[in-house]
VOPA-667630 format. One record per residue: residue number from 1; x, y, z of N, C-alpha, C in turn; residue in one letter. Coordinates in steps of 0.001 Angstrom, whole numbers. Layout:
BEGIN
+-------+---------+---------+---------+---------+---------+---------+---------+---------+---------+-------+
! zamar !     n.u !     n.v !     n.w !    ca.u !    ca.v !    ca.w !     c.u !     c.v !     c.w ! torro !
+-------+---------+---------+---------+---------+---------+---------+---------+---------+---------+-------+
!   NUM !       X !       Y !       Z !       X !       Y !       Z !       X !       Y !       Z !     a !
...
+-------+---------+---------+---------+---------+---------+---------+---------+---------+---------+-------+
***
This chain:
BEGIN
+-------+---------+---------+---------+---------+---------+---------+---------+---------+---------+-------+
! zamar !     n.u !     n.v !     n.w !    ca.u !    ca.v !    ca.w !     c.u !     c.v !     c.w ! torro !
+-------+---------+---------+---------+---------+---------+---------+---------+---------+---------+-------+
!     1 !   -7690 !  186476 !   67917 !   -7247 !  186470 !   68079 !   -6358 !  187183 !   69249 !     x !
!     2 !   -5282 !  186767 !   69889 !   -4680 !  186364 !   71242 !   -4094 !  187573 !   71349 !     x !
!     3 !   -4399 !  187998 !   72938 !   -4446 !  189638 !   73325 !   -3238 !  189366 !   75167 !     x !
!     4 !   -2447 !  190166 !   75296 !   -1666 !  190065 !   76097 !   -2060 !  189670 !   77247 !     x !
!     5 !    -862 !  188592 !   77750 !   -1350 !  187893 !   78967 !   -1489 !  188366 !   80183 !     x !
!     6 !   -3147 !  189073 !   80402 !   -3447 !  189909 !   81442 !   -5225 !  190212 !   81496 !     x !
!     7 !   -5463 !  191292 !   82748 !   -6678 !  191135 !   82791 !   -7233 !  191531 !   81961 !     x !
!     8 !   -8504 !  191313 !   80736 !   -8736 !  191930 !   79644 !   -8978 !  193567 !   79599 !     x !
!     9 !   -9267 !  193678 !   80934 !  -10337 !  194823 !   81551 !   -9470 !  195651 !   82236 !     x !
!    10 !   -7731 !  195605 !   81990 !   -7071 !  196592 !   82943 !   -6235 !  196612 !   81618 !     x !
!    11 !   -5784 !  197930 !   82105 !   -4667 !  198485 !   81103 !   -4749 !  198567 !   79566 !     x !
!    12 !   -3820 !  199123 !   78989 !   -4280 !  199297 !   77591 !   -3173 !  198507 !   76494 !     x !
!    13 !   -3926 !  198867 !   75438 !   -2909 !  197880 !   74284 !   -2231 !  198528 !   73292 !     x !
!    14 !   -1537 !  198428 !   72084 !   -1694 !  198464 !   71053 !   -1270 !  197732 !   69886 !     x !
!    15 !   -1658 !  198262 !   69056 !   -2770 !  197783 !   67951 !   -1715 !  198044 !   66598 !     x !
!    16 !   -1472 !  197370 !   65820 !    -642 !  197480 !   65154 !    -936 !  196406 !   63319 !     x !
!    17 !    -860 !  196859 !   62753 !   -1353 !  196406 !   60821 !     -71 !  196420 !   60278 !     x !
!    18 !     821 !  195412 !   60015 !    1776 !  195577 !   59533 !    1478 !  194913 !   57915 !     x !
!    19 !    1760 !  195663 !   57283 !    2045 !  195150 !   55694 !    3189 !  195509 !   54469 !     x !
!    20 !    3689 !  195141 !   54159 !    4316 !  195618 !   52451 !    4244 !  196623 !   52556 !     x !
!    21 !    3233 !  196622 !   51969 !    2406 !  197697 !   51229 !    2854 !  199422 !   51776 !     x !
!    22 !    3078 !  199137 !   53254 !    3170 !  200191 !   54506 !    3945 !  200290 !   55289 !     x !
!    23 !    5645 !  200077 !   54298 !    6776 !  200243 !   55842 !    6507 !  200747 !   57044 !     x !
!    24 !    6250 !  202517 !   56683 !    6154 !  203148 !   57677 !    4755 !  203738 !   58240 !     x !
!    25 !    3842 !  202200 !   59399 !    2943 !  201878 !   59739 !    2446 !  203068 !   60848 !     x !
!    26 !    2852 !  204215 !   60855 !    2356 !  205466 !   61904 !    2326 !  206513 !   60772 !     x !
!    27 !    2742 !  205778 !   59826 !    2060 !  207627 !   58696 !    1244 !  207163 !   58384 !     x !
!    28 !     469 !  205802 !   58041 !    -338 !  205620 !   57113 !   -1442 !  205496 !   58272 !     x !
!    29 !   -1739 !  205492 !   59565 !   -2606 !  205005 !   60582 !   -2866 !  203907 !   61052 !     x !
!    30 !   -1778 !  203063 !   60886 !   -2098 !  201831 !   61241 !   -1150 !  201341 !   62123 !     x !
!    31 !   -1383 !  202366 !   63620 !    -849 !  202202 !   65147 !   -1577 !  203073 !   65673 !     x !
!    32 !   -2513 !  201913 !   66600 !   -3030 !  202934 !   67692 !   -2554 !  202244 !   68835 !     x !
!    33 !   -2326 !  203563 !   70141 !   -1833 !  203499 !   71111 !   -3326 !  203272 !   72146 !     x !
!    34 !   -2933 !  202707 !   73243 !   -4081 !  202949 !   74305 !   -5186 !  202274 !   73955 !     x !
!    35 !   -5096 !  201344 !   73629 !   -6768 !  201069 !   73177 !   -6584 !  199834 !   74203 !     x !
!    36 !   -8032 !  200143 !   74958 !   -8802 !  199300 !   75659 !   -9175 !  197536 !   75447 !     x !
!    37 !   -8565 !  197248 !   75877 !   -8365 !  195514 !   75420 !   -9457 !  195262 !   74903 !     x !
!    38 !  -10712 !  195355 !   75701 !  -12405 !  195061 !   75174 !  -12165 !  195349 !   73769 !     x !
!    39 !  -11681 !  196900 !   73185 !  -12471 !  197717 !   71812 !  -10750 !  197460 !   70965 !     x !
!    40 !   -9672 !  196202 !   71118 !   -8834 !  195695 !   70282 !  -10047 !  195134 !   69078 !     x !
!    41 !  -10751 !  194420 !   69244 !  -11738 !  194024 !   68057 !  -11853 !  195147 !   67251 !     x !
!    42 !  -13020 !  196114 !   67598 !  -13524 !  197256 !   66852 !  -11905 !  197650 !   66110 !     x !
!    43 !  -10949 !  197969 !   66920 !  -10108 !  198734 !   66333 !   -8981 !  197972 !   65070 !     x !
!    44 !   -9334 !  196656 !   65134 !   -8760 !  195852 !   64299 !   -9448 !  195828 !   63144 !     x !
!    45 !  -10983 !  196168 !   63133 !  -11288 !  196075 !   61996 !  -10893 !  197339 !   61264 !     x !
!    46 !  -11015 !  198077 !   61893 !  -10753 !  199145 !   61117 !   -9957 !  199954 !   60093 !     x !
!    47 !   -8380 !  198956 !   61410 !   -7215 !  198917 !   60962 !   -7283 !  197633 !   59466 !     x !
!    48 !   -7847 !  197235 !   59466 !   -7945 !  195584 !   58605 !   -8548 !  196281 !   57433 !     x !
!    49 !   -9453 !  197230 !   57192 !  -10125 !  198087 !   56037 !   -8720 !  198960 !   55272 !     x !
!    50 !   -8183 !  199398 !   56013 !   -7505 !  200328 !   55418 !   -6355 !  199399 !   54635 !     x !
!    51 !   -5758 !  198272 !   54848 !   -4432 !  197558 !   54753 !   -5096 !  195895 !   54796 !     x !
!    52 !   -6136 !  195956 !   53730 !   -6023 !  194632 !   53314 !   -4959 !  193856 !   53225 !     x !
!    53 !   -5054 !  192439 !   53889 !   -4297 !  191325 !   53869 !   -3089 !  191406 !   54878 !     x !
!    54 !   -3396 !  192560 !   55310 !   -1998 !  192558 !   56648 !   -1962 !  192125 !   57497 !     x !
!    55 !   -1194 !  191727 !   58651 !   -1064 !  191459 !   59670 !   -1169 !  191971 !   60535 !     x !
!    56 !   -2568 !  191609 !   62176 !   -2277 !  191880 !   62920 !   -1454 !  191307 !   64253 !     x !
!    57 !   -1423 !  192601 !   64742 !    -221 !  192669 !   66157 !    -854 !  193127 !   67548 !     x !
!    58 !   -1402 !  192076 !   68323 !   -1760 !  193160 !   69485 !    -726 !  192838 !   70304 !     x !
!    59 !    -123 !  194245 !   71199 !    1002 !  194141 !   72254 !     572 !  194800 !   73537 !     x !
!    60 !     926 !  194665 !   74728 !     496 !  194637 !   75941 !    1269 !  196612 !   75538 !     x !
!    61 !     535 !  198095 !   76230 !     970 !  199346 !   76137 !    2217 !  199450 !   77494 !     x !
!    62 !    3185 !  199956 !   77452 !    3995 !  199977 !   78150 !    4524 !  201590 !   78558 !     x !
!    63 !    3844 !  201714 !   79843 !    4031 !  203184 !   79897 !    5289 !  203575 !   80005 !     x !
!    64 !    6721 !  203090 !   80741 !    7439 !  203944 !   80999 !    8602 !  203134 !   80482 !     x !
!    65 !    8161 !  202671 !   79479 !    9487 !  202346 !   79195 !   10715 !  203040 !   78065 !     x !
!    66 !   11925 !  202603 !   77780 !   13189 !  203443 !   78061 !   12806 !  203834 !   76778 !     x !
!    67 !   12680 !  202744 !   75491 !   12593 !  202971 !   74104 !   11848 !  201434 !   72953 !     x !
!    68 !   11643 !  202228 !   72525 !   11385 !  200840 !   71074 !   12384 !  199948 !   70514 !     x !
!    69 !   11956 !  198914 !   69990 !   12886 !  198089 !   69627 !   12107 !  197425 !   68110 !     x !
!    70 !   12714 !  197861 !   67013 !   12372 !  197000 !   65803 !   13173 !  195616 !   65743 !     x !
!    71 !   12390 !  194834 !   65585 !   12494 !  193429 !   65724 !   11561 !  192634 !   64439 !     x !
!    72 !   12597 !  192139 !   63895 !   11578 !  191328 !   62454 !   12658 !  190328 !   62466 !     x !
!    73 !   12184 !  189035 !   61444 !   12466 !  188152 !   60652 !   11646 !  188085 !   59449 !     x !
!    74 !   12535 !  187185 !   58572 !   11869 !  187079 !   57288 !   12921 !  185480 !   56535 !     x !
!    75 !   12116 !  185094 !   55580 !   12905 !  184120 !   55216 !   13193 !  184506 !   53656 !     x !
!    76 !   14937 !  183962 !   53596 !   15451 !  184561 !   52101 !   15365 !  183466 !   51634 !     x !
!    77 !   14924 !  183045 !   50289 !   15258 !  182381 !   49341 !   16812 !  181727 !   48970 !     x !
!    78 !   17508 !  183264 !   48889 !   18779 !  182396 !   49269 !   19760 !  182034 !   50766 !     x !
!    79 !   19057 !  182469 !   51765 !   20171 !  182744 !   52512 !   19456 !  182356 !   53679 !     x !
!    80 !   18487 !  182142 !   54061 !   17596 !  181503 !   54421 !   16817 !  182200 !   55922 !     x !
!    81 !   16440 !  181959 !   57112 !   15738 !  182603 !   57607 !   16490 !  183874 !   58643 !     x !
!    82 !   16550 !  185286 !   58440 !   17322 !  186208 !   58584 !   16725 !  187029 !   59861 !     x !
!    83 !   17104 !  187812 !   60648 !   16994 !  188740 !   61887 !   16917 !  189973 !   61609 !     x !
!    84 !   16451 !  190961 !   62013 !   16723 !  192720 !   62007 !   16491 !  192859 !   63487 !     x !
!    85 !   17555 !  193732 !   64590 !   16842 !  193519 !   65343 !   17805 !  195633 !   65816 !     x !
!    86 !   16946 !  196270 !   66236 !   17795 !  197450 !   66753 !   16912 !  198872 !   66704 !     x !
!    87 !   17418 !  200025 !   67275 !   16432 !  200810 !   67851 !   15351 !  200845 !   67021 !     x !
!    88 !   14492 !  201047 !   67713 !   12956 !  201157 !   66875 !   12242 !  202406 !   67064 !     x !
!    89 !   10865 !  202441 !   66861 !   10249 !  203766 !   66386 !   11199 !  204919 !   65877 !     x !
!    90 !   10910 !  205754 !   66341 !   11435 !  207340 !   65421 !   13196 !  206771 !   65079 !     x !
!    91 !   13842 !  205964 !   66096 !   15128 !  205874 !   65999 !   15552 !  204861 !   64974 !     x !
!    92 !   14580 !  204404 !   64332 !   14919 !  203376 !   63330 !   15289 !  204361 !   61811 !     x !
!    93 !   14792 !  205562 !   62005 !   15990 !  205958 !   60784 !   17037 !  207610 !   61393 !     x !
!    94 !   16633 !  207568 !   63022 !   17426 !  208797 !   63085 !   18962 !  208519 !   63603 !     x !
!    95 !   19061 !  207260 !   63938 !   20029 !  205960 !   64293 !   20309 !  205408 !   63445 !     x !
!    96 !   19507 !  204882 !   62404 !   20002 !  204070 !   61412 !   21170 !  203045 !   61764 !     x !
!    97 !   21005 !  201939 !   62868 !   21457 !  200947 !   63350 !   21074 !  199832 !   63131 !     x !
!    98 !   20069 !  199728 !   62510 !   19151 !  198301 !   62940 !   20190 !  196980 !   62107 !     x !
!    99 !   20274 !  196277 !   62074 !   21121 !  195048 !   61374 !   20645 !  193948 !   61369 !     x !
!   100 !   20763 !  192962 !   60509 !   20493 !  192065 !   59653 !   21277 !  191150 !   60455 !     x !
!   101 !   20817 !  189759 !   61042 !   21661 !  188833 !   61141 !   21207 !  187490 !   60199 !     x !
!   102 !   21863 !  186681 !   60075 !   21283 !  184929 !   60074 !   20897 !  184444 !   61380 !     x !
!   103 !   19799 !  183331 !   61283 !   19156 !  182684 !   62093 !   19766 !  181393 !   61975 !     x !
!   104 !   19354 !  181523 !   63517 !   19851 !  181962 !   65292 !   20049 !  182642 !   65293 !     x !
!   105 !   19647 !  183712 !   66253 !   20853 !  184751 !   67000 !   21321 !  184219 !   68103 !     x !
!   106 !   22169 !  184317 !   68636 !   22748 !  183500 !   70244 !   23358 !  185241 !   70995 !     x !
!   107 !   22590 !  185177 !   72248 !   23116 !  186464 !   73202 !   24330 !  187371 !   72857 !     x !
!   108 !   25724 !  185965 !   72316 !   27067 !  187114 !   71891 !   26857 !  188047 !   70528 !     x !
!   109 !   26252 !  187341 !   69789 !   25828 !  188350 !   68187 !   24553 !  188822 !   68579 !     x !
!   110 !   23833 !  188876 !   69327 !   22969 !  189993 !   69304 !   23117 !  191145 !   70219 !     x !
!   111 !   24252 !  191022 !   71291 !   25056 !  192215 !   71219 !   25943 !  193113 !   70970 !     x !
!   112 !   26559 !  191804 !   69882 !   27509 !  192788 !   68727 !   26768 !  193347 !   67713 !     x !
!   113 !   25087 !  193792 !   67568 !   24525 !  193502 !   66378 !   24658 !  195205 !   65987 !     x !
!   114 !   25588 !  196014 !   66381 !   25926 !  197069 !   66070 !   27149 !  197735 !   66919 !     x !
!   115 !   27223 !  199022 !   66986 !   28041 !  199514 !   67613 !   27964 !  199850 !   69274 !     x !
!   116 !   26635 !  199391 !   69308 !   26009 !  200086 !   70565 !   25716 !  198607 !   71705 !     x !
!   117 !   25223 !  198258 !   72673 !   25202 !  196941 !   73106 !   23215 !  197080 !   73216 !     x !
!   118 !   22938 !  198808 !   73353 !   21645 !  199168 !   73779 !   21201 !  200459 !   73345 !     x !
!   119 !   20311 !  200990 !   73009 !   20202 !  202239 !   72719 !   20683 !  203285 !   73582 !     x !
!   120 !   20903 !  204561 !   73311 !   21830 !  205912 !   74535 !   20821 !  205989 !   75720 !     x !
!   121 !   21492 !  205815 !   76695 !   20552 !  206480 !   78385 !   20455 !  207751 !   78160 !     x !
!   122 !   18753 !  208248 !   77582 !   18494 !  209046 !   78163 !   18122 !  209905 !   79316 !     x !
!   123 !   18007 !  211278 !   79676 !   18480 !  211703 !   80839 !   17040 !  211861 !   81298 !     x !
!   124 !   15938 !  211855 !   80376 !   14880 !  211832 !   80839 !   13949 !  210474 !   81099 !     x !
!   125 !   14639 !  209419 !   80799 !   14520 !  208193 !   81162 !   14584 !  207103 !   81666 !     x !
!   126 !   14618 !  206292 !   82021 !   15226 !  205284 !   83346 !   16248 !  204821 !   82365 !     x !
!   127 !   16740 !  204610 !   83317 !   18426 !  203691 !   82373 !   18209 !  201929 !   81701 !     x !
!   128 !   18956 !  202349 !   80699 !   18489 !  200684 !   79573 !   19244 !  199880 !   80940 !     x !
!   129 !   18317 !  198690 !   80545 !   19193 !  197161 !   81383 !   20060 !  196766 !   79683 !     x !
!   130 !   20916 !  196979 !   79509 !   21569 !  196263 !   78511 !   21807 !  194746 !   78419 !     x !
!   131 !   21870 !  194297 !   79587 !   21558 !  192760 !   79736 !   20643 !  192226 !   79217 !     x !
!   132 !   19454 !  193045 !   79619 !   18130 !  192673 !   79237 !   18197 !  193012 !   77603 !     x !
!   133 !   18585 !  193730 !   76857 !   18912 !  193824 !   75449 !   19287 !  193571 !   74517 !     x !
!   134 !   20278 !  192030 !   75269 !   21105 !  191972 !   74300 !   20625 !  190314 !   74012 !     x !
!   135 !   19289 !  190228 !   73977 !   18427 !  188949 !   73880 !   18968 !  187888 !   74222 !     x !
!   136 !   19312 !  187545 !   75333 !   19689 !  186026 !   76281 !   19050 !  184850 !   75741 !     x !
+-------+---------+---------+---------+---------+---------+---------+---------+---------+---------+-------+
***
């Protein structure tokens, strides 16, 4: 299993198990935050026991992020490769603006993915780097 590229003894990871049976990973206990990199194997084993056949994702834990993103892809038998991008986490359903596009997606298409070019700026968070969110 590949870990984020940094010293494995510093920082923390997010460990997720993705399964078509559980589209809302958090509600089913399939997301673990602040996992020390040295404990990823243990946490992965527990998650795999909960959702046999799921796909494990290990990501670097970002402490000062503005918002999460939902980014996905799938190969459709009729249309071919499709991508999905939008505000993630709890905002997937609150804002409900994730958009699907035929792949490949370039920066121009990504910046038009919805009515906004990025999640809104929140008074309690860092300003959003709208250029960085365009998938350039």
